[in-house]
C-alpha positions in Angstrom: -29.0 13.6 6.0 -30.8 16.5 7.4 -34.5 17.0 6.5 -33.8 19.9 4.6 -31.1 18.4 2.4 -33.5 15.4 1.4 -36.2 17.7 0.6 -34.0 19.7 -1.7 -32.8 16.3 -3.4 -36.3 14.9 -3.4 -37.8 18.1 -5.5 -34.7 17.9 -7.6 -35.1 14.7 -8.4 -39.1 14.6 -8.8 -38.7 17.3 -11.2 -36.2 15.8 -13.2 -38.5 12.7 -13.1 -41.3 14.1 -14.6 -39.7 16.7 -16.9 -37.8 13.5 -18.6 -41.0 11.9 -19.1 -42.2 15.2 -20.5 -39.4 16.0 -22.9 -37.5 13.0 -23.6 -39.9 11.6 -26.1 -40.5 14.7 -27.7 -36.9 16.5 -27.7 -34.5 13.0 -27.1 -31.4 13.4 -25.7 -31.6 16.9 -25.7 -35.0 17.1 -23.4 -33.5 14.6 -20.7 -30.7 17.0 -20.5 -32.9 19.7 -20.4 -34.8 17.7 -17.5 -31.6 17.0 -15.9 -30.1 20.5 -15.6 -33.8 22.1 -14.4 -33.5 19.7 -11.5 -30.1 19.9 -10.5 -30.4 23.5 -10.6 -34.1 23.1 -8.4 -31.9 21.3 -5.9 -28.9 23.7 -5.5 -31.3 26.8 -5.3 -33.4 24.8 -2.3 -30.1 23.8 -0.6 -28.6 27.1 -1.3 -31.6 28.6 0.5 -31.8 26.0 3.5 -28.2 27.1 4.1 -28.9 30.6 4.2 -32.0 30.0 6.6 -30.6 27.1 8.7 -26.6 29.0 9.3 -27.1 32.5 8.7 -24.3 32.7 5.6 -24.5 32.6 2.2 -22.2 30.4 0.6 -19.6 31.5 -2.0 -20.3 35.0 -1.0 -17.2 37.1 -1.9 -15.4 34.7 -3.9 -14.5 36.2 -6.8 -16.7 34.9 -10.3 -15.1 36.6 -13.3 -17.8 38.3 -15.8 -18.1 36.6 -19.1 -18.2 38.8 -22.1 -16.8 42.0 -20.8 -14.3 43.7 -20.4 -13.4 45.3 -17.0 -11.9 49.0 -16.8 -9.7 50.0 -14.5 
């Protein structure tokens, strides 16, 4: 595993652990879910940034992602 991937994984795991210790006692399972989501988002953002920096392209660029809740006018 490249060093940049280890950094992203470690940062996401650390954030999840810290937020779980803070949020789970107060919010229960909802706090644990928020902590897990925040850690996953941080990991994905960091890994996307590393891919952009190392390989000079954006993952998923040009992939159609439909808008939610809006209508497309032709």
